[in-house]
Every structure is written in structure tokens, then in C-alpha cells.
DOTORNU-781780 format. One record per residue (C-alpha): residue number from 1; residue in one letter; x, y, z. Coordinates in Angstrom, 3 decimals. Example, Ala and Ser with C-alpha at 12.3 -4.5 7.8 and 13.67 -1.06 7.14 Angstrom:
<atoms>
seq | type | px | py | pz
1 | a | 12.300 | -4.500 | 7.800
2 | s | 13.670 | -1.060 | 7.140
</atoms>
This chain:
<atoms>
seq | type | px | py | pz
1 | x | 28.949 | -23.771 | -76.466
2 | x | 31.358 | -21.343 | -74.803
3 | x | 30.754 | -21.040 | -71.052
4 | x | 30.161 | -17.271 | -71.256
5 | x | 27.493 | -17.752 | -73.928
6 | x | 25.724 | -20.338 | -71.789
7 | x | 25.679 | -17.898 | -68.855
8 | x | 24.356 | -15.090 | -71.033
9 | x | 21.550 | -17.304 | -72.328
10 | x | 20.648 | -18.303 | -68.770
11 | x | 20.199 | -14.767 | -67.421
12 | x | 18.485 | -13.625 | -70.630
13 | x | 15.985 | -16.469 | -70.272
14 | x | 15.371 | -15.624 | -66.612
15 | x | 14.126 | -12.087 | -67.378
16 | x | 12.445 | -12.837 | -70.697
17 | x | 8.952 | -13.460 | -69.300
18 | x | 8.643 | -10.260 | -67.281
19 | x | 10.510 | -8.073 | -69.762
20 | x | 8.674 | -9.514 | -72.745
21 | x | 5.260 | -8.878 | -71.223
22 | x | 6.212 | -5.354 | -70.159
23 | x | 7.588 | -4.385 | -73.559
24 | x | 4.921 | -6.445 | -75.370
25 | x | 7.584 | -8.257 | -77.350
26 | x | 8.596 | -5.069 | -79.186
27 | x | 11.928 | -5.969 | -80.851
28 | x | 13.136 | -2.365 | -80.959
29 | x | 12.534 | -1.809 | -77.242
30 | x | 14.097 | -5.155 | -76.352
31 | x | 17.185 | -4.300 | -78.365
32 | x | 17.390 | -0.886 | -76.689
33 | x | 17.145 | -2.531 | -73.257
34 | x | 19.943 | -5.006 | -74.016
35 | x | 22.163 | -2.301 | -75.499
36 | x | 21.624 | -0.148 | -72.401
37 | x | 22.353 | -3.109 | -70.143
38 | x | 25.647 | -3.957 | -71.850
39 | x | 26.656 | -0.277 | -71.978
40 | x | 26.216 | 0.074 | -68.210
41 | x | 28.070 | -3.162 | -67.570
42 | x | 31.042 | -2.022 | -69.665
43 | x | 30.973 | 1.412 | -67.995
44 | x | 31.179 | -0.194 | -64.548
45 | x | 33.990 | -2.487 | -65.706
46 | x | 36.036 | 0.475 | -66.942
47 | x | 35.743 | 2.013 | -63.464
48 | x | 36.888 | -1.175 | -61.782
49 | x | 33.416 | -2.063 | -60.487
50 | x | 32.394 | -5.694 | -60.826
51 | x | 28.702 | -6.158 | -61.584
52 | x | 26.972 | -9.445 | -62.320
53 | x | 24.969 | -9.127 | -65.515
54 | x | 22.018 | -11.205 | -64.226
55 | x | 21.653 | -8.941 | -61.153
56 | x | 21.957 | -5.742 | -63.191
57 | x | 19.481 | -7.062 | -65.765
58 | x | 16.955 | -7.955 | -63.070
59 | x | 17.103 | -4.478 | -61.508
60 | x | 16.860 | -2.791 | -64.893
61 | x | 13.833 | -4.933 | -65.783
62 | x | 12.034 | -3.524 | -62.734
63 | x | 13.162 | 0.020 | -63.483
64 | x | 12.080 | -0.255 | -67.110
65 | x | 8.526 | -1.286 | -66.328
66 | x | 7.599 | -0.193 | -62.789
67 | x | 9.454 | 2.959 | -61.782
68 | x | 7.570 | 3.651 | -58.538
69 | x | 8.249 | 0.114 | -57.277
70 | x | 11.892 | 0.459 | -58.295
71 | x | 12.026 | 3.752 | -56.399
72 | x | 10.588 | 2.064 | -53.302
73 | x | 13.353 | -0.545 | -53.478
74 | x | 15.971 | 2.179 | -53.804
75 | x | 14.505 | 4.086 | -50.854
76 | x | 14.962 | 0.958 | -48.735
77 | x | 18.532 | 0.690 | -49.969
78 | x | 19.262 | 4.232 | -48.814
79 | x | 18.798 | 3.131 | -45.217
80 | x | 20.584 | -0.234 | -45.547
81 | x | 24.391 | -0.514 | -45.196
82 | x | 24.415 | -3.659 | -47.352
83 | x | 21.770 | -6.170 | -48.463
84 | x | 18.222 | -4.811 | -48.138
85 | x | 16.262 | -6.410 | -45.244
86 | x | 12.912 | -5.486 | -46.812
87 | x | 13.899 | -7.227 | -50.044
88 | x | 14.820 | -10.376 | -48.133
89 | x | 11.436 | -10.251 | -46.428
90 | x | 9.677 | -9.726 | -49.761
91 | x | 11.407 | -12.765 | -51.237
92 | x | 10.313 | -14.837 | -48.246
93 | x | 6.700 | -13.658 | -48.761
94 | x | 6.830 | -15.006 | -52.293
95 | x | 8.374 | -18.350 | -51.414
96 | x | 5.939 | -20.896 | -52.906
97 | x | 4.562 | -23.443 | -50.434
98 | x | 5.765 | -27.013 | -50.479
99 | x | 3.575 | -29.299 | -52.579
100 | x | 1.498 | -32.045 | -51.098
101 | x | 3.600 | -34.777 | -52.667
102 | x | 6.464 | -34.122 | -50.268
103 | x | 9.073 | -34.367 | -53.003
104 | x | 12.608 | -33.446 | -52.011
105 | x | 13.020 | -29.829 | -53.219
106 | x | 16.681 | -30.407 | -53.956
107 | x | 16.010 | -33.420 | -56.131
108 | x | 16.766 | -32.945 | -59.808
109 | x | 16.148 | -35.503 | -62.504
110 | x | 18.861 | -36.050 | -65.055
111 | x | 17.470 | -36.180 | -68.578
112 | x | 20.741 | -36.778 | -70.331
113 | x | 24.323 | -35.696 | -70.621
114 | x | 25.663 | -32.968 | -72.815
115 | x | 29.162 | -32.234 | -73.980
116 | x | 31.871 | -32.117 | -71.351
117 | x | 30.017 | -34.519 | -69.069
118 | x | 27.500 | -31.859 | -67.987
119 | x | 23.976 | -33.099 | -67.297
120 | x | 20.826 | -31.545 | -68.719
121 | x | 18.717 | -31.032 | -65.617
122 | x | 14.970 | -30.927 | -65.425
123 | x | 13.819 | -28.898 | -62.384
124 | x | 11.409 | -30.553 | -60.019
125 | x | 7.796 | -29.365 | -59.752
126 | x | 8.564 | -27.474 | -56.559
127 | x | 10.922 | -25.054 | -58.174
128 | x | 9.843 | -21.478 | -58.703
129 | x | 9.434 | -19.955 | -62.189
130 | x | 12.904 | -18.446 | -61.812
131 | x | 14.375 | -21.922 | -61.458
132 | x | 15.550 | -21.858 | -57.852
133 | x | 14.122 | -23.718 | -54.894
134 | x | 12.696 | -21.902 | -51.906
135 | x | 11.911 | -23.445 | -48.562
136 | x | 9.550 | -21.487 | -46.325
137 | x | 10.696 | -21.518 | -42.729
138 | x | 8.598 | -21.679 | -39.592
139 | x | 10.640 | -19.064 | -37.760
140 | x | 10.457 | -16.199 | -40.255
141 | x | 10.317 | -12.772 | -38.559
142 | x | 7.150 | -10.722 | -38.767
143 | x | 7.002 | -8.841 | -42.059
144 | x | 5.970 | -5.180 | -42.215
145 | x | 2.655 | -4.387 | -43.885
146 | x | 4.402 | -2.079 | -46.336
147 | x | 6.665 | -4.896 | -47.511
148 | x | 3.732 | -7.299 | -47.806
149 | x | 1.777 | -4.790 | -49.898
150 | x | 4.754 | -4.215 | -52.179
151 | x | 5.551 | -7.906 | -52.537
152 | x | 1.882 | -8.776 | -53.032
153 | x | 1.560 | -6.951 | -56.350
154 | x | 1.333 | -9.464 | -59.186
155 | x | 4.146 | -7.920 | -61.225
156 | x | 6.412 | -7.716 | -58.155
157 | x | 5.658 | -11.358 | -57.330
158 | x | 6.763 | -12.338 | -60.832
159 | x | 9.860 | -10.150 | -60.597
160 | x | 10.901 | -11.460 | -57.172
161 | x | 10.817 | -15.029 | -58.464
162 | x | 13.236 | -14.283 | -61.273
163 | x | 16.758 | -15.577 | -60.909
164 | x | 19.021 | -14.613 | -59.281
165 | x | 17.742 | -14.056 | -55.720
166 | x | 18.893 | -10.677 | -54.389
167 | x | 18.386 | -11.006 | -50.634
168 | x | 22.089 | -11.505 | -49.858
169 | x | 23.510 | -9.109 | -52.460
170 | x | 24.695 | -5.581 | -51.697
171 | x | 22.886 | -3.686 | -54.442
172 | x | 24.426 | -0.281 | -53.790
173 | x | 26.899 | -0.417 | -56.708
174 | x | 24.139 | -1.735 | -58.997
175 | x | 21.861 | 1.197 | -58.248
176 | x | 24.651 | 3.507 | -59.357
177 | x | 24.285 | 2.069 | -62.858
178 | x | 20.559 | 1.265 | -62.927
179 | x | 18.652 | 4.316 | -61.736
180 | x | 18.152 | 6.387 | -64.878
181 | x | 14.500 | 7.075 | -64.120
182 | x | 14.567 | 7.600 | -60.371
183 | x | 12.873 | 10.739 | -59.100
184 | x | 15.720 | 11.441 | -56.712
185 | x | 17.932 | 14.477 | -57.009
186 | x | 20.632 | 16.492 | -55.290
187 | x | 18.470 | 17.525 | -52.343
188 | x | 17.740 | 13.869 | -51.537
189 | x | 21.309 | 12.649 | -51.715
190 | x | 22.469 | 15.476 | -49.418
191 | x | 20.160 | 14.456 | -46.589
192 | x | 21.758 | 12.677 | -43.611
193 | x | 20.778 | 8.986 | -43.251
194 | x | 18.167 | 9.658 | -40.530
195 | x | 16.306 | 12.164 | -42.719
196 | x | 16.591 | 9.890 | -45.749
197 | x | 14.941 | 7.162 | -43.704
198 | x | 12.103 | 9.506 | -42.729
199 | x | 11.757 | 10.598 | -46.358
200 | x | 11.308 | 6.967 | -47.311
201 | x | 8.794 | 6.295 | -44.526
202 | x | 6.653 | 9.325 | -45.312
203 | x | 6.116 | 7.958 | -48.837
204 | x | 4.908 | 4.589 | -47.597
205 | x | 1.850 | 3.045 | -49.236
206 | x | 0.642 | 2.090 | -45.742
207 | x | -1.418 | 4.978 | -44.359
208 | x | -0.459 | 4.308 | -40.724
209 | x | 3.266 | 4.262 | -41.464
210 | x | 2.970 | 7.402 | -43.575
211 | x | 1.077 | 9.322 | -40.892
212 | x | 3.507 | 8.180 | -38.235
213 | x | 6.382 | 9.551 | -40.302
214 | x | 4.481 | 12.831 | -40.777
215 | x | 4.203 | 13.079 | -37.000
216 | x | 7.948 | 12.509 | -36.585
217 | x | 8.785 | 15.105 | -39.216
218 | x | 6.485 | 17.637 | -37.565
219 | x | 8.584 | 17.389 | -34.376
220 | x | 11.946 | 17.858 | -36.115
221 | x | 13.921 | 21.065 | -35.694
222 | x | 12.711 | 23.599 | -38.267
223 | x | 15.954 | 23.429 | -40.244
224 | x | 15.888 | 19.647 | -40.599
225 | x | 12.212 | 19.659 | -41.509
226 | x | 12.701 | 22.234 | -44.252
227 | x | 15.661 | 20.273 | -45.687
228 | x | 13.479 | 17.173 | -45.817
229 | x | 10.601 | 19.088 | -47.410
230 | x | 12.996 | 20.489 | -50.008
231 | x | 13.944 | 16.921 | -50.992
232 | x | 10.306 | 15.808 | -51.010
233 | x | 9.304 | 18.776 | -53.163
234 | x | 12.110 | 18.019 | -55.612
235 | x | 10.798 | 14.475 | -56.017
236 | x | 7.254 | 15.790 | -56.378
237 | x | 8.165 | 18.204 | -59.173
238 | x | 10.059 | 15.522 | -61.051
239 | x | 7.086 | 13.176 | -60.961
240 | x | 3.658 | 14.172 | -59.652
241 | x | 2.212 | 10.653 | -59.688
242 | x | 4.869 | 9.353 | -57.297
243 | x | 4.202 | 8.601 | -53.597
244 | x | 5.645 | 12.062 | -52.888
245 | x | 2.302 | 13.651 | -53.887
246 | x | 0.266 | 12.169 | -51.039
247 | x | 3.221 | 12.508 | -48.659
248 | x | 3.588 | 16.232 | -49.385
249 | x | -0.115 | 17.003 | -48.837
250 | x | -0.370 | 14.971 | -45.632
251 | x | 2.815 | 16.542 | -44.277
252 | x | 1.544 | 20.030 | -45.088
253 | x | -1.613 | 19.205 | -43.153
254 | x | 0.452 | 18.311 | -40.068
255 | x | 3.235 | 20.922 | -40.241
256 | x | 2.036 | 24.493 | -41.027
257 | x | 5.498 | 25.735 | -42.041
258 | x | 5.545 | 23.251 | -44.941
259 | x | 2.283 | 24.442 | -46.524
260 | x | 3.848 | 27.215 | -48.594
261 | x | 6.733 | 25.229 | -50.183
262 | x | 4.415 | 22.296 | -50.924
263 | x | 1.773 | 24.491 | -52.578
264 | x | 4.409 | 26.379 | -54.561
265 | x | 5.782 | 23.082 | -55.846
266 | x | 2.292 | 21.905 | -56.840
267 | x | 1.711 | 25.183 | -58.675
268 | x | 4.682 | 24.340 | -60.902
269 | x | 3.086 | 21.077 | -62.040
270 | x | 0.659 | 21.168 | -64.998
271 | x | -2.887 | 20.376 | -63.791
272 | x | -3.101 | 17.569 | -66.357
273 | x | -0.268 | 15.765 | -64.522
274 | x | -1.955 | 15.926 | -61.094
275 | x | -3.227 | 12.527 | -59.851
276 | x | -6.937 | 13.352 | -59.601
277 | x | -7.804 | 10.565 | -57.146
278 | x | -5.547 | 12.169 | -54.499
279 | x | -6.061 | 15.844 | -55.348
280 | x | -8.953 | 16.259 | -52.922
281 | x | -6.509 | 16.035 | -50.002
282 | x | -5.410 | 19.587 | -50.833
283 | x | -8.823 | 20.872 | -49.685
284 | x | -7.904 | 19.858 | -46.129
285 | x | -5.184 | 22.519 | -45.998
286 | x | -5.958 | 25.875 | -44.357
287 | x | -8.258 | 27.714 | -46.762
288 | x | -7.180 | 31.131 | -45.480
289 | x | -3.587 | 30.505 | -46.532
290 | x | -2.911 | 32.480 | -49.765
291 | x | -0.763 | 29.673 | -51.220
292 | x | -3.546 | 27.123 | -50.621
293 | x | -6.195 | 29.438 | -52.059
294 | x | -4.167 | 30.014 | -55.225
295 | x | -3.553 | 26.306 | -55.696
296 | x | -7.187 | 25.296 | -55.247
297 | x | -8.337 | 28.075 | -57.558
298 | x | -5.886 | 26.921 | -60.243
299 | x | -7.101 | 23.330 | -60.015
300 | x | -10.794 | 24.236 | -59.828
301 | x | -10.511 | 26.370 | -62.963
302 | x | -8.441 | 23.860 | -64.919
303 | x | -9.630 | 21.808 | -67.869
304 | x | -7.815 | 18.664 | -66.687
305 | x | -10.332 | 15.783 | -66.789
306 | x | -12.023 | 15.362 | -63.419
307 | x | -9.713 | 17.662 | -61.463
308 | x | -12.082 | 20.614 | -61.103
309 | x | -14.941 | 18.314 | -60.041
310 | x | -12.834 | 16.607 | -57.362
311 | x | -11.677 | 19.923 | -55.883
312 | x | -15.159 | 21.416 | -55.942
313 | x | -16.645 | 18.416 | -54.146
314 | x | -13.821 | 18.306 | -51.596
315 | x | -14.341 | 21.980 | -50.756
316 | x | -18.089 | 21.494 | -50.444
317 | x | -17.580 | 18.513 | -48.118
318 | x | -15.262 | 20.556 | -45.937
319 | x | -17.749 | 23.401 | -45.717
320 | x | -20.513 | 20.995 | -44.739
321 | x | -18.400 | 19.374 | -42.039
322 | x | -17.480 | 22.816 | -40.709
323 | x | -21.143 | 23.722 | -40.251
324 | x | -21.920 | 20.655 | -38.144
</atoms>
């Protein structure tokens, strides 16, 4: 077979398991994904940008199925001048342990020879599902809890083990062509690197890291803080179920001057789109603030399933704690 066809079959096979399960084997969606992939690759080529199809396909597979996890990866990229350190750490978390047999991980068994003298290779049992060998090292640096939580998700574990490994690749040009569904806008891209880093930290899934970032933002000059809140609010409006929802409410609790813009942004979101399991955090905001009062009244009077009940209970709990 032509060399290019062999390469195409290799990268297509490497993403088939994750993509197939995410799209449930729907032929129409699979065809749309491949068409989109090749369109982006050709677009980059016309602009003189060289992208490896396997890398682009792997990123798009994550974007297609798990947008919030893809957004987390992109947020890490915003603060990295090249390869993403957190991604390298995540890949090391998912390095499978050596088996008890002690087989040489680099050993490959030749099953036969194909045309052109090339051998058909059968990977050893210690190879990962993606086909490459990983050796855990004894001197790996300590890995942040946020990275461990992200890498520990079952779908992320499967994705990380797909070929090719990305730890040494500068993904910045790839994100240019594989971020159709990111909840990032103009306000985010205009932030200086330091504020972009804080914006990423404040949306952490680790409560301690998120609260620490809220504390840092609360001490920023008013102008910088409002620029950051503007970016956070933009992300929140684009997608209410993103990490920006919890981040916005916790930041408003710490920085009084952010309460109004956060509440105004939440008022623009249909109650049915509000993540109910986090909505109760809004009851912690100052009840005498008109923007807070309007927001809580809107949610408590809504017909969105469970939202009114959550807000009512949260307000009752706050009243009880205030009496003690």
C-alpha cells in the first residue's frame, strides 16, 4: 500500500476506540468528524502551517466529546510557551505499571514480513492501548492534585493513552484549528498572560486551588480584577455548565465589586441552563444587594426542575445559621 495510506490508517485506528464510543458508531457523525478534520488540515496547509494529522485528530476527538476537559487543556496551554507541563504530568500519571513478568518493554516479536522487507510487528503485552511503551520513572516530580483529578477520569485516561503522545509537542498551532467549541472569547484573549493564568486557576476543579486564586484576584488592582471578571463572565454566558459558573459565584463572594457583573451575567442565562447542583452557592452572596435579590427571586420563581427548591433551601439554611 502507499506509505501515506498506511499512515492514515494508523492514526485512524488509534482514535477509533474513543471516537467510536463517543459517537456511538454513528456513520454520519463519523463522516462529519473526518470531513472537518481534513478541512482544518488543508486550511492550515494553505496558510503554511504544518500540522500532523494524528495530533490534530487526537485533539479534535477530545473536543468533540468532552468540551470542558478540552477547555481545561487549552487553559493550561495559555500559560505555557511551548509543550504543556500539565499534559506531560497527566501522561505520566497514566503510564501503566510494568508487568510482573519483567519482559523487556522494547521487545517486539516479528510475526512475518510484508512487502518491501517491512516486518509485521506484534506489540508486547506491556504496551499501552495506544501502541506505545511507557516506562514509569522513580524520580517523577510531584503532580498537582488538579492534574491528577483531570487525568484520573476514565475517558481522559483512555484519551491520554491514544497515539501519538503529546507531552513534547507544542500544541499552540493545533489549538488554532481545533477549538470550535471553546467557551473563550475576545475578552479572554485580550488578557495579559498573568491574568490568563489566574483565570485558569480560578476555574480549577480543586476547591483549594480555586479559592486560592479567588484570594489572589481579590487583591488585584480594581482595573485588572474587572478585566478578569469580564472575561470570566463572557465564558459563563457562553456556557453556564462550565467551571466558570462556580468560579464566578465564589469570586463574587470574596470580592464585593464583582457581585453586580456576575449577577447580571447570570440573569442573562435561562434558568433551565443553570447547573442546579451549584446554584445554592448564590445564596451566600449579600442578600441586601439588589442584583443578588433579583437573581435569587428569578431562580426561586422559575419552573426549571429542582432550581427553585435548591434556592429556597439554601436561603433557609443561611437564615438558620444567621440566627445561631
